[in-house]
C-alpha positions as CSV (number, residue, x, y, z in Angstrom):
1,M,69.5,12.9,27.5
2,L,73.2,13.4,26.9
3,A,75.8,10.7,27.9
4,K,79.4,11.7,28.4
5,K,82.5,10.0,27.1
6,G,83.4,7.2,29.5
7,D,79.9,6.6,30.8
8,W,78.7,3.0,31.1
9,V,75.9,2.6,28.5
10,M,73.9,0.1,26.5
11,V,73.6,0.2,22.7
12,Y,71.2,-1.7,20.4
13,N,71.8,-3.1,16.9
14,I,70.0,-5.3,14.5
15,V,72.6,-8.0,13.5
16,L,70.5,-9.7,10.8
17,E,67.2,-8.7,9.2
18,P,64.6,-11.5,8.8
19,K,65.4,-12.0,5.2
20,D,69.1,-12.7,6.1
21,R,68.4,-15.3,8.7
22,A,69.6,-18.9,8.2
23,P,67.1,-21.1,6.3
24,Q,67.2,-23.9,8.9
25,I,65.9,-21.9,11.9
26,P,62.3,-22.3,13.1
27,E,59.6,-20.5,11.1
28,D,58.7,-18.1,14.0
29,T,62.4,-17.2,14.5
30,K,62.8,-16.4,10.8
31,K,60.1,-13.7,11.0
32,V,62.0,-11.5,13.4
33,P,65.4,-9.8,13.2
34,L,68.4,-11.0,15.2
35,E,69.0,-8.2,17.7
36,M,71.9,-7.3,20.0
37,W,72.0,-5.3,23.2
38,I,75.5,-4.7,24.5
39,K,77.1,-2.6,27.3
40,G,80.3,-0.7,27.3
41,F,82.1,2.6,27.9
42,L,81.0,5.5,25.6
43,L,83.9,6.6,23.4
44,E,82.4,10.1,22.7
45,D,79.5,12.2,24.0
46,A,76.1,11.1,22.5
47,K,72.4,11.5,23.1
48,V,70.0,8.6,23.8
49,G,68.5,7.6,20.5
50,E,71.6,8.5,18.4
51,M,74.3,6.1,17.0
52,A,77.2,5.8,19.4
53,N,80.5,4.0,19.7
54,I,81.4,2.0,22.8
55,E,84.3,-0.1,24.1
56,T,83.2,-3.3,25.9
57,I,84.8,-4.4,29.2
58,V,87.0,-6.8,27.2
59,G,88.1,-4.0,24.7
60,R,85.8,-4.8,21.8
61,K,84.7,-1.7,19.9
62,V,81.0,-1.7,18.9
63,S,78.6,0.8,17.4
64,G,74.8,0.9,17.9
65,K,71.9,3.1,18.9
66,L,72.4,4.4,22.4
67,I,69.4,3.2,24.4
68,E,70.4,3.5,28.1
69,I,72.9,5.4,30.3
70,H,74.1,3.5,33.4
71,P,72.0,0.4,32.7
72,N,71.0,-1.8,35.6
73,H,70.6,-5.6,35.8
74,K,66.9,-6.3,35.4
75,H,66.9,-10.1,35.7
76,N,65.2,-12.0,38.6
77,Y,64.2,-15.5,39.5
78,G,60.5,-15.0,38.7
79,N,57.4,-14.7,40.9
80,H,57.0,-16.3,44.3
81,V,55.9,-19.9,44.2
82,P,54.3,-20.9,47.6
83,E,54.6,-24.6,46.9
84,I,58.4,-24.3,46.9
85,L,58.4,-23.3,50.6
86,Q,57.0,-26.7,51.6
87,I,59.5,-28.8,49.6
88,G,62.2,-29.0,52.3
89,K,59.8,-29.7,55.1
90,T,58.0,-32.4,53.1
91,L,61.3,-34.0,52.0
92,K,62.6,-34.3,55.5
93,E,59.4,-35.9,56.6
94,L,59.6,-38.4,53.8
95,L,63.2,-39.2,54.3
96,F,63.3,-39.4,58.0
97,C,59.8,-40.6,58.7
98,G,59.2,-37.9,61.3
99,E,62.4,-38.8,63.3
100,D,64.2,-35.8,64.9
101,K,67.8,-35.6,63.6
């Protein structure tokens, strides 16, 4: 897929290979590379999977492997926890001993 100059994209880069990681970090962390995913505006046309140059929203120029065009936010607050629905009701009962306020 081809991205055009000016498109909002995400690039990926390995910042440090495992052998280059600091000696004081935990053992499990030492085994994996330090990775970077960063979003910005594409500076020239590029295909997904190719190296590309971007400019971040604050003007920093970064290069990396183009992995996504028009990336979305993918975070959430996790799965539904039914017990949380009862917290407010239970707390009111405990604080006000069943009084209507």
